[in-house]
C-alpha positions as CSV (number, residue, x, y, z in Angstrom):
1,X,-0.2,-0.2,-0.3
2,X,0.9,3.6,-1.2
3,X,0.8,6.0,1.5
4,X,2.0,9.6,1.3
5,X,4.6,11.0,4.6
6,X,5.2,15.1,4.3
7,X,8.5,16.8,5.4
8,X,9.6,20.4,6.4
9,X,12.5,22.6,7.2
10,X,13.3,26.3,7.1
11,X,17.2,26.7,7.0
12,X,19.0,29.7,6.3
13,X,15.4,32.0,5.3
14,X,14.3,28.8,2.3
15,X,12.0,26.3,3.0
16,X,12.9,23.5,2.7
17,X,10.4,20.7,1.7
18,X,10.5,16.6,1.6
19,X,7.7,13.9,0.7
20,X,8.0,10.3,0.4
21,X,5.8,8.2,-1.1
22,X,6.5,5.0,0.1
23,X,5.4,1.4,-1.0
24,X,6.9,-1.7,-3.3
25,X,9.3,1.4,-4.7
26,X,9.9,5.1,-3.0
27,X,10.2,8.0,-4.8
28,X,11.6,10.8,-2.7
29,X,10.1,15.2,-3.9
30,X,12.2,17.8,-2.4
31,X,10.9,20.9,-3.2
32,X,12.9,24.8,-2.3
33,X,10.6,27.6,-1.8
34,X,7.6,25.6,-3.4
35,X,9.8,24.6,-6.6
36,X,10.4,20.9,-7.5
37,X,14.6,20.6,-6.9
38,X,15.0,16.7,-6.9
39,X,13.4,13.6,-7.2
40,X,14.1,10.4,-7.1
41,X,12.8,6.4,-7.6
42,X,14.1,3.5,-5.2
43,X,14.3,-0.1,-5.4
44,X,14.2,-0.3,-1.5
45,X,13.6,0.7,1.8
46,X,17.8,1.4,2.0
47,X,18.5,5.4,2.6
48,X,18.7,7.4,-0.3
49,X,20.6,11.2,-0.5
50,X,19.5,13.7,-2.5
51,X,21.8,17.1,-3.0
52,X,20.1,20.5,-4.0
53,X,21.0,24.2,-4.0
54,X,19.1,26.8,-1.7
55,X,18.8,29.6,-3.4
56,X,21.4,31.9,-2.0
57,X,24.4,34.1,-3.2
58,X,26.2,32.5,-3.5
59,X,24.1,29.1,-3.6
60,X,24.6,26.9,-0.7
61,X,24.4,23.0,-1.2
62,X,23.0,20.7,1.1
63,X,21.6,17.3,0.9
64,X,18.4,15.6,2.5
65,X,19.0,12.6,3.9
66,X,15.3,10.1,3.4
67,X,15.1,6.6,5.5
68,X,11.9,5.3,3.8
69,X,12.3,2.5,6.2
70,X,10.6,-0.2,7.2
71,X,8.5,1.9,9.4
72,X,7.6,5.6,9.0
73,X,10.1,7.6,7.1
74,X,12.7,10.0,8.4
75,X,14.0,12.4,6.8
76,X,17.7,15.0,7.8
77,X,19.3,18.1,6.0
78,X,23.1,17.9,6.2
79,X,24.3,21.4,5.9
80,X,27.8,21.4,3.7
81,X,30.5,21.4,4.6
82,X,30.3,19.6,7.7
83,X,27.0,17.5,6.9
84,X,25.7,18.2,10.5
85,X,22.1,17.2,10.8
86,X,19.0,18.4,11.3
87,X,15.5,16.3,11.9
88,X,13.6,17.5,9.0
89,X,9.9,17.4,11.1
90,X,7.1,15.6,10.3
91,X,4.2,17.6,8.8
92,X,0.3,15.6,9.1
93,X,-1.3,17.1,5.1
């Protein structure tokens, strides 16, 4: 059964949202300020890394680490260059 899970965080004044669709082949979509900037389809429930850029001056590279399963998906925003993780809060919609 496919389910959608939503996550969000504000980072450096920008909105980063992630939708994780679970099921046979998990799908991850990353939005920055409402625009799609990353999309990945997985083969299993293993962790996925999605690299995106925030529209700062100069652009800031960050990575979203998604663990689609088993169980409830989890998302971390990894800020470059140190890769320190910030937990992305789940959203009920």
